[in-house]
N, C-alpha and C positions, 0 to 999 in steps of 0.2 A: 645644725644651726640654720634657721630660716634666713631668707635673703635680707629682710629688714634688720634683724638682729646682727647679721654679719656686717652689713654696711654701717650701721650705727657704731659697732665696735671698731671698725676700721677707721672711721672718721674720728672717733674719740681718741684713738691711739695717737693721731696726728695733732689734734687740737690741744690735748692736755687740759690745763685749767682755763684755756681761752686763747684766742688769736690776739697777740699783742698789737698787731697792726691796727686792729679795729678800735683800739683805745685812743688813738691819736687824732684821727679825722672822722668826720661823719661820712656815712655811705653816700655814694653817688651812683647813678645808673652806669652799668658796665656791660659791654659785649665782648666776648672772647671766642676764639675758635681753636680747635685741636687739629693739627695737621701731621702728616707722616713725613719723616725724614729718611725713610727707607721703604722698600716694598714689603707687603705683608698681607695677612688675612685678619679681618675684623672679628673680635670677640670681646664681650664685656658689656654690651648694650643693656642687657637685662639689669645688671647691677647698677649701672650709671642711672638708669631710669628710676630705680629705687632711691638713689641719692638725690636725684632731682626732685622727687616728690617730698622727700624729707626736708630739703633745704630751699624749696620754692625756686628752683632753677628752671628756666624755659629752654628746653633742648630742641634743636632742629637737627635731625639726623640726616647726613648726606651719604653715609654708608651704614649698612646693617650687619648684624651678626652673620658671618659666613662670606661676606663680600670681600673680594680681593681689592687691594689698593696699591698704588705706586707712589714713589717718592714725590712729595709736593701736593698730594691729594688732601683736601680738607675732609675730615671725618664727621665733624659736628660743629655746630655753632651753639653758644650758650649765652643767655641773657639773664641778668638779675642785678642786684646792687653790688657794688664793688666789694663789700665785706663778704658776702656769700660766695661770690665767684672766686675770690682769692683764698677764702677759708677752705673751700672744697677742691681747689686746683690739684693738689698732690694726691688726695684720695681718689679723685676721678681718674687722673692719669695712671696711678699705680694699678688700679683695677683694669683699665684698658690695656696697659702695657703687659701686665702679667698674663691676662687671658689671651690677648692677641699674639703674644710671643709663642704660647703653646699652640694656638690655632695655626700659626704660620709654619711651625715645624711639622705639625701633623699633616698639613696640606702637602708638604714636600714628600712625605711618605706615600700619601694617597695618589699623588701624581704618578709616582713610579709604578704602582700596582693597578692603575686604572684599567689596563688591558685584560686583567685577570678577574675571574669570578671569586673574589676572596674579600672578606671583611677585615677591616683594621680595628683592633681593640686596644683600649688603654688597660692599665693594671691598677692595683692598690698601692703602687709605689708613688704616693702623693705626700705632700708636706702636711704635717700635723695640723688639723683643723681646717685644711683647705681642700679636702677631697671633693666635695660637691662643686666647688668653684673650679678646680682644675679639670675635673672630668667634664664639666659643662663646656670648658674651653675646647677640649678635643672634639666634642660633639658639634660645636659650631663649625668646625672645619670639615666634618663629614665622617669622623670615626664613630664607632659604636662603643658604648660603655660596657666594660666587663662588670662583674659584680661590684656593688658599692661597698659591701662588707661581708663578714662571715655568715650573716644570716640570709644572704641572697641566694646562695646555692651551696651545696656540699662539695667542696673541692678537696680531694684527698691528695696531698702533696707527698713528696718523697719522705719528708719528716714524719708525716702521718703513717705512711706505709711501714716505717720502722716499728710501729706499735701494733700493727694489724697482722694477725697470724694467718687469717683466711679471708682474702678480699671478697670473694663471692658471698660468703656468709655475712660479712660486715655490711655489704651493700643490701643484702636481703633484709637484714635487721633495720638498716637505715630507712628503707622504703616504708617501714611500719611506724617510724618516728617523725620523719620530716613531712612537710605538707605534700600532698599528692602531686602538685604541679611543679615541685622543685626538682631541678636537674642535679645530677651527680656527675662530677668531673674528676677524672683521675690523671695525675701527672705521671708521665712515663719517660724514663731516660734511656730505655733500651727497647728493642723490638719485643723481647720476652715480656717485659712489663706491660707494654701496649696490648699484646695478645691476651695477657691475663685480664686486663681491664675490659677488653671486648667480651671475653667469655664470662666475666663476672656481672655484666649487665650495665656498664657505665653508659651514660647518655653522651658524654663528651670525653675525649681522650686528648690530653695535651702532650705533644711531642716536645719535650723540654731539652734544650741544649744539645740537639741532634744536628747533624749535617743535613743538607738538602737531600743527599743521596740516601741517607738512612730513612728520612721521612718518606721519600718516594716509595720505598719498599713497604712501609706501613700503609701508605695510601692505597697501593695495589692490593694488599691483603684486605684492607677495610672494604674496598669496592667489590671484591669477590665474595666476601663472607659476612660483612656487617654494614651494609650500605646505609642503614638508618642512623649510624653513630657519627657524630660530628667530630672532625679532627681540627685541632688547633696547634699551631706552631708557636713556640716561644723560646726566648733565650738567644743571645748573639744576634739580635735583630738590629740592624743599623741601616742608614741610607744606602750604604754600599752593598749590603747583603739581602735586603728585603725582597728584591725581585727574584732572586734564586729560590727563596722560600715560597713566594707566590706561585712559581712555576711547578711546584711539587703536586698541587692539586688539593691542598688543605682547604678547609672551609673558612678558616680565620687565622689571623696572625696577631698576636698580642705583643705589645712592647711598652715597657716602662719609660723608655727613652723619649716618648712623645712629650712627657711632662718633665722628667728630671734632667733631660739634656737640652731643654729649650732655653736658648740665650735671648735676653731681652732685646727687642727691636727698639726703634727710636721714634717716639712720638713727643710732641711738644704743644704747649698752649701759649697763645699770644692774645693780648688784649687789642681790640680794634681801636 
């Protein structure tokens, strides 16, 4: 879903057959501002700009995507007539709240692993129809998007492995079918599966649901024998555990928690 279609649909969901407030009085000039009632990281600017263009809102941004803010900061000022400002208030806030909440949690993970040479990735664990929006929010904070869908890269998960008799042969066939530049990633839950994936010619090996100690062993083996292959850690990643995984020497850490564990922060709009 493109941005304009998404924003139109989001606004229509709230308006229904029309804003009843606007039936009572004529519109007057109105100015409002959105401010933070807690600390956080800004995301959602791109979507609010689309809303502003659709509804003739004049936006002055005081914070931009990726900027940190503290309680009391004003994020933006908005001018238009009272009908438009109040009609779009909840849609504007919901988009900012949802995106900024994800960006805020993502930033907490990134702060912990800042000393290490490792990328933080999101996953496909997103709400239906919100994948682009939610992955945009993680990127605003500094994370890197994992694949957007099944067509981005060939990821052979444990469930796929149950159907594959010979991984090396499968990957060889896959190279002839998928685009030349497409990566192949294999999910491994044990050292033995990881070794098989290395030998089969995977581009990326995901160490899934392993302990940091188990992953260290795989990292050492990779460094000695298959230095060109990327290692990713996933599973059981939390704010409490992510540093232990960053210390293993993997190239990337993926976590669905960036999105599905993000609690909404507190933003509010007031009329001047």
